[in-house]
C-alpha positions as CSV (number, residue, x, y, z in Angstrom):
1,M,-41.4,41.4,9.9
2,G,-39.5,41.2,6.7
3,P,-37.0,43.7,5.2
4,R,-38.4,46.9,3.7
5,L,-36.8,47.9,0.5
6,L,-37.3,51.3,-1.3
7,M,-36.9,50.9,-5.0
8,A,-36.1,54.1,-6.9
9,A,-36.8,53.6,-10.6
10,G,-38.9,55.7,-13.0
11,G,-39.3,57.5,-16.2
12,T,-39.0,54.5,-18.6
13,G,-39.5,50.9,-18.7
14,G,-35.6,50.5,-19.1
15,H,-35.3,51.6,-15.4
16,V,-38.5,50.1,-14.0
17,W,-38.3,46.6,-15.3
18,P,-34.8,45.8,-14.0
19,A,-35.9,47.1,-10.5
20,V,-39.0,44.7,-10.8
21,A,-36.5,41.9,-11.6
22,V,-34.6,42.5,-8.5
23,A,-37.6,42.9,-6.3
24,Q,-39.0,39.5,-7.7
25,A,-35.5,37.9,-6.9
26,I,-35.5,39.3,-3.4
27,R,-39.0,38.0,-2.9
28,R,-38.0,34.5,-4.0
29,Q,-35.2,34.6,-1.4
30,R,-37.3,36.4,1.3
31,G,-41.0,36.0,0.8
32,D,-41.8,38.5,3.6
33,A,-39.9,41.3,2.0
34,R,-41.9,44.5,1.5
35,F,-41.4,47.0,-1.3
36,L,-42.2,50.6,-2.2
37,F,-41.3,51.9,-5.6
38,V,-40.7,55.6,-6.1
39,G,-40.8,57.1,-9.6
40,A,-41.3,60.3,-11.4
41,G,-45.0,59.9,-12.1
42,R,-44.6,58.8,-15.8
43,P,-47.5,56.6,-17.3
44,V,-45.2,53.7,-18.0
45,E,-44.5,53.3,-14.1
46,A,-48.3,52.6,-13.4
47,A,-48.6,50.4,-16.6
48,I,-45.8,48.1,-15.2
49,L,-46.1,48.2,-11.5
50,D,-49.9,48.4,-10.9
51,P,-50.7,45.0,-12.6
52,L,-47.8,43.4,-10.5
53,G,-49.3,44.8,-7.3
54,F,-46.2,46.7,-6.3
55,P,-47.0,49.9,-4.2
56,R,-45.6,53.1,-5.6
57,E,-45.3,56.8,-4.9
58,T,-44.1,59.6,-7.1
59,I,-41.7,62.6,-6.4
60,P,-40.9,65.7,-8.5
61,A,-37.9,64.8,-10.6
62,R,-36.5,65.8,-13.9
63,G,-33.1,65.8,-15.6
64,L,-30.3,68.4,-15.7
65,K,-28.2,67.2,-18.6
66,G,-28.7,68.9,-22.0
67,R,-30.8,71.8,-20.6
68,G,-30.1,75.6,-20.9
69,L,-29.4,77.8,-17.8
70,A,-33.1,78.4,-17.2
71,G,-33.9,74.7,-17.6
72,K,-31.1,73.7,-15.2
73,A,-32.5,76.3,-12.7
74,A,-35.9,74.8,-12.9
75,S,-34.5,71.2,-12.7
76,A,-32.6,72.1,-9.6
77,G,-35.7,73.4,-8.0
78,T,-37.7,70.4,-8.8
79,G,-34.8,68.3,-7.5
80,F,-35.0,70.0,-4.3
81,L,-38.6,69.3,-4.0
82,G,-38.0,65.7,-4.9
83,L,-35.4,65.5,-2.2
84,V,-37.9,66.9,0.5
85,K,-40.5,64.3,-0.6
86,A,-38.0,61.5,-0.7
87,L,-36.8,62.3,2.9
88,S,-40.5,62.2,3.9
89,I,-41.1,58.8,2.3
90,I,-38.1,57.4,4.1
91,R,-39.1,58.8,7.4
92,R,-42.6,57.1,6.9
93,F,-41.5,53.8,5.3
94,K,-38.4,53.3,7.3
95,P,-36.6,51.1,4.7
96,H,-33.7,48.9,5.5
97,L,-32.1,49.7,2.2
98,A,-32.7,52.0,-0.8
99,F,-32.0,50.6,-4.3
100,G,-31.4,52.9,-7.3
101,A,-32.2,51.4,-10.7
102,G,-31.8,54.7,-12.7
103,G,-34.2,57.3,-13.8
104,Y,-34.9,60.8,-12.8
105,A,-36.2,59.8,-9.2
106,T,-32.9,57.8,-8.4
107,G,-30.9,61.0,-7.7
108,P,-33.3,62.6,-4.9
109,V,-34.0,59.1,-3.5
110,G,-30.4,58.3,-3.4
111,L,-29.3,61.6,-1.8
112,A,-32.2,61.2,0.8
113,A,-30.9,57.7,1.7
114,F,-27.4,59.0,2.3
115,L,-28.7,62.0,4.4
116,S,-30.9,59.7,6.5
117,R,-28.1,57.0,6.9
118,T,-30.1,54.4,5.0
119,P,-27.9,52.0,3.1
120,L,-27.8,52.7,-0.6
121,A,-27.2,50.2,-3.4
122,I,-27.2,51.4,-7.1
123,H,-27.1,49.7,-10.4
124,E,-25.3,51.1,-13.4
125,Q,-26.7,49.4,-16.4
126,N,-24.6,50.7,-19.3
127,Q,-21.1,50.4,-20.6
128,K,-20.7,54.1,-19.8
129,A,-21.8,55.3,-16.3
130,G,-24.3,58.1,-16.2
131,L,-23.8,61.4,-14.4
132,T,-26.2,60.7,-11.5
133,N,-24.8,57.3,-10.7
134,R,-21.3,58.6,-10.8
135,Y,-22.3,61.0,-7.9
136,L,-24.4,58.4,-6.1
137,G,-21.6,55.9,-6.3
138,K,-19.6,57.9,-3.8
139,M,-22.6,57.6,-1.3
140,A,-23.5,54.0,-2.0
141,R,-22.7,51.0,0.0
142,Q,-22.8,48.8,-3.1
143,V,-22.4,49.6,-6.9
144,F,-23.7,46.8,-9.1
145,L,-22.4,47.0,-12.8
146,G,-24.1,45.8,-15.9
147,A,-20.9,45.5,-17.7
148,A,-17.2,45.4,-16.7
149,G,-15.2,48.5,-17.4
150,S,-17.7,51.2,-16.2
151,E,-15.5,53.9,-14.8
152,G,-15.8,56.3,-12.0
153,F,-16.5,53.9,-9.1
154,A,-14.3,52.7,-6.1
155,P,-13.3,49.2,-7.0
156,E,-14.0,47.9,-3.5
157,K,-17.7,48.9,-3.8
158,T,-18.3,47.4,-7.2
159,M,-19.7,44.1,-8.2
160,V,-20.1,43.1,-12.0
161,V,-23.5,41.3,-12.2
162,G,-24.9,42.0,-15.6
163,N,-28.3,43.4,-16.3
164,P,-31.4,41.6,-14.7
165,V,-34.4,40.7,-16.7
166,R,-37.8,39.7,-15.2
167,E,-39.1,36.1,-14.9
168,A,-41.4,36.2,-18.0
169,I,-38.4,37.1,-20.1
170,L,-36.4,34.3,-18.8
171,R,-39.2,31.7,-19.9
172,V,-39.2,32.8,-23.5
173,E,-38.5,30.0,-25.9
174,R,-37.9,31.0,-29.4
175,R,-38.7,28.3,-32.0
176,A,-37.4,27.9,-35.5
177,R,-39.5,29.4,-38.2
178,P,-41.4,26.8,-40.1
179,E,-40.5,26.5,-43.8
180,G,-42.6,28.9,-45.9
181,A,-43.6,31.0,-43.0
182,P,-43.1,34.8,-43.2
183,F,-40.1,36.3,-41.6
184,T,-41.2,38.2,-38.4
185,L,-39.6,41.6,-37.9
186,L,-39.9,43.2,-34.5
187,L,-39.4,47.0,-34.3
188,L,-38.8,48.2,-30.7
189,G,-38.5,51.8,-29.7
190,G,-38.7,51.2,-26.1
191,S,-41.5,52.0,-23.6
192,Q,-41.7,55.5,-25.0
193,G,-41.2,54.6,-28.6
194,A,-38.5,56.1,-31.0
195,R,-39.8,58.5,-33.7
196,A,-36.7,58.3,-35.7
197,L,-36.9,54.5,-36.0
198,N,-40.6,54.7,-36.8
199,R,-39.8,57.1,-39.6
200,A,-36.8,55.0,-40.8
201,L,-39.1,52.0,-41.2
202,G,-41.6,54.2,-43.0
203,A,-38.9,55.0,-45.5
204,A,-38.2,51.3,-45.9
205,L,-41.9,50.3,-46.4
206,P,-41.9,50.7,-50.2
207,F,-39.1,48.1,-50.4
208,L,-40.7,45.8,-47.8
209,A,-44.1,46.1,-49.7
210,Q,-42.5,44.7,-52.7
211,K,-41.9,41.5,-50.8
212,R,-45.0,41.7,-48.6
213,D,-45.7,37.9,-48.7
214,S,-42.2,37.3,-47.1
215,Y,-42.7,39.5,-44.0
216,R,-44.7,39.9,-40.9
217,I,-44.1,43.0,-38.9
218,I,-44.6,43.7,-35.1
219,H,-44.1,47.3,-34.4
220,Q,-44.0,48.8,-30.9
221,A,-44.2,52.5,-31.9
222,G,-44.8,54.1,-28.5
223,A,-48.1,55.7,-27.4
224,A,-46.9,59.0,-28.8
225,G,-46.0,57.8,-32.1
226,L,-48.9,55.3,-32.6
227,A,-51.2,57.5,-34.9
228,E,-48.3,58.7,-37.0
229,T,-46.9,55.2,-37.5
230,R,-50.4,53.8,-38.4
231,E,-50.5,56.3,-41.2
232,L,-47.2,55.2,-42.5
233,Y,-48.5,51.6,-43.0
234,E,-51.8,52.5,-44.6
235,G,-52.1,51.0,-48.0
236,S,-48.8,49.1,-47.7
237,G,-50.5,45.6,-47.8
238,L,-48.1,44.4,-45.2
239,N,-49.0,42.0,-42.5
240,V,-48.6,44.4,-39.4
241,E,-49.3,44.2,-35.6
242,L,-49.0,47.8,-34.3
243,L,-48.6,48.6,-30.6
244,G,-48.1,51.5,-28.4
245,F,-46.9,50.0,-25.2
246,A,-46.2,46.3,-25.1
247,P,-46.8,44.8,-21.7
248,D,-46.4,41.3,-23.0
249,I,-43.1,41.9,-24.8
250,E,-42.2,38.3,-23.9
251,R,-44.7,37.1,-26.5
252,L,-43.2,39.4,-29.1
253,Y,-39.6,38.1,-28.5
254,G,-40.8,34.7,-28.8
255,E,-42.4,35.2,-32.2
256,A,-39.6,37.4,-33.7
257,D,-36.8,36.4,-36.1
258,L,-35.0,39.8,-36.0
259,A,-35.3,42.9,-34.0
260,V,-34.6,46.5,-35.1
261,A,-34.3,48.5,-31.8
262,R,-32.7,51.2,-29.8
263,A,-29.7,50.2,-27.7
264,G,-30.8,50.9,-24.2
265,A,-29.4,48.6,-21.5
266,L,-32.5,46.8,-20.8
267,T,-33.3,46.1,-24.5
268,I,-29.8,44.7,-24.8
269,A,-30.3,42.5,-21.8
270,E,-33.5,41.2,-23.0
271,L,-32.2,40.5,-26.6
272,R,-29.3,38.5,-25.0
273,A,-31.7,36.6,-22.7
274,V,-33.8,35.4,-25.5
275,G,-31.1,35.0,-28.1
276,L,-32.7,37.4,-30.6
277,P,-30.5,38.9,-33.5
278,A,-30.8,42.6,-33.8
279,I,-30.1,45.7,-35.8
280,L,-29.3,48.4,-33.2
281,T,-29.8,52.1,-33.9
282,P,-28.7,54.0,-30.7
283,L,-30.4,57.1,-29.6
284,P,-27.9,59.8,-30.4
285,T,-28.9,62.1,-27.8
286,A,-28.7,59.6,-24.9
287,A,-26.8,60.9,-21.9
288,D,-23.0,60.5,-22.6
289,D,-23.9,58.7,-25.8
290,H,-24.1,55.5,-23.6
291,Q,-26.4,53.7,-26.2
292,S,-23.6,53.8,-28.8
293,A,-21.4,52.2,-26.4
294,N,-23.9,49.4,-25.8
295,A,-24.5,48.9,-29.4
296,R,-20.7,48.8,-30.2
297,A,-20.2,46.1,-27.5
298,M,-22.9,44.0,-29.2
299,A,-21.6,44.4,-32.7
300,E,-18.0,43.8,-31.8
301,R,-19.0,40.4,-30.4
302,G,-21.0,39.5,-33.5
303,A,-24.4,39.5,-31.7
304,A,-25.9,42.5,-33.5
305,L,-25.4,45.0,-36.3
306,W,-24.8,48.6,-35.4
307,L,-26.6,51.1,-37.7
308,P,-26.2,54.8,-36.5
309,E,-29.3,56.8,-36.8
310,S,-27.6,59.1,-39.3
311,E,-27.2,56.1,-41.7
312,A,-30.6,54.6,-41.1
313,T,-32.1,55.5,-44.5
314,G,-35.0,53.4,-45.7
315,E,-32.8,51.8,-48.5
316,R,-30.0,51.0,-46.0
317,L,-32.3,49.6,-43.3
318,F,-34.1,47.4,-45.8
319,S,-30.9,46.1,-47.3
320,L,-29.6,45.0,-43.8
321,I,-33.0,43.3,-43.1
322,E,-33.3,41.6,-46.2
323,S,-29.7,40.2,-46.2
324,L,-30.3,38.7,-42.7
325,R,-33.6,37.2,-43.8
326,K,-31.8,35.3,-46.5
327,D,-28.9,34.3,-44.3
328,A,-30.4,31.8,-41.7
329,P,-26.9,30.5,-40.5
330,R,-25.8,34.1,-39.8
331,L,-29.0,34.8,-37.8
332,L,-28.5,31.6,-35.8
333,E,-24.9,32.5,-35.1
334,M,-25.9,36.1,-34.0
335,G,-28.6,34.7,-31.7
336,R,-26.2,32.1,-30.2
337,K,-23.5,34.9,-29.5
338,A,-26.2,37.1,-28.0
339,R,-27.1,34.3,-25.6
340,E,-23.5,33.9,-24.6
341,L,-23.5,37.5,-23.4
342,F,-26.4,37.2,-21.1
343,A,-25.8,37.0,-17.4
344,P,-28.7,34.7,-16.2
345,D,-28.1,35.1,-12.5
346,A,-27.9,39.0,-12.3
347,A,-31.2,39.4,-10.4
348,E,-30.4,36.6,-7.9
349,A,-26.8,37.9,-7.3
350,M,-28.1,41.4,-6.6
351,A,-30.8,40.2,-4.4
352,R,-28.4,38.1,-2.4
353,R,-26.0,41.0,-1.8
354,V,-28.9,43.4,-0.9
355,L,-30.0,40.9,1.7
356,E,-26.5,40.6,3.0
357,I,-26.3,44.4,3.5
358,V,-29.8,44.4,5.2
359,A,-28.7,41.6,7.6
360,S,-25.5,43.4,8.5
361,R,-27.3,46.4,9.9
């Protein structure tokens, strides 16, 4: 019988997809490996995992950070229930290792693994480590880092690997835009969408509409923002493909000339993997402002432009988009620098180390 791996990841695609990439890499190295994903019951978990055939379960889980006293008390109660269910899952599934990829479910699963003496490995995606991972890092056998410089972990436990992306992203081939073809702008708000980005683009539409023949827009607005965003485009005359959730994001990357996106770690990793230039507008309320650190790292290396949400007016956004559309050499250079920052073997390196830990039990 092959190794059994418990994969804790949920809440957003930014946590689930990296866990999928690691699971796929483990399966390439050990075809008899078995997996059980544990999440928080968000729709995106089913949308990603069910078509891939990965079994999954859910536990009660919610965040603590940024909540008032009553909210923290409610979250603590939910966390206890999540821990109880996670312990039950571990007793039933008997994993050889638990892997935490982030998201609300990772905390209860990681603690349950520690209490049940199941080896734990976690992955910190961001330049700035999150609160949950800082705690779990003390319990983990192995801490994988998406970027060098993440603080708060014992050096002997850490391994800098980068951020993994799934197989379909690795196969993306971006082709040069034919002469005279419209410039394809890809707007990404992540699996849940980004209302502020949707509205910033709405404010830029009057400027884009003046050059409607020059642009094609692909906009992943999130399911919750789909209707509102559709109204923004009505009457603009622009060539628009509007999506809620994009399960075939690899197709969109292959067709795009420029992305406007949040700065989550998975988005950054995928932009690097495909060499896609970007304007990054970090989510200002992200825990510990980690998205700003991610965007800063890309901008400092010339792989993206950093546009804070407070400065993302319609006129400013259009000005940056239009300047890049007219500067093909700069776009090519940004894409090249993005590719240089990508760690292509992240998933394989993590898989090898996970299987080493399993073999050492």
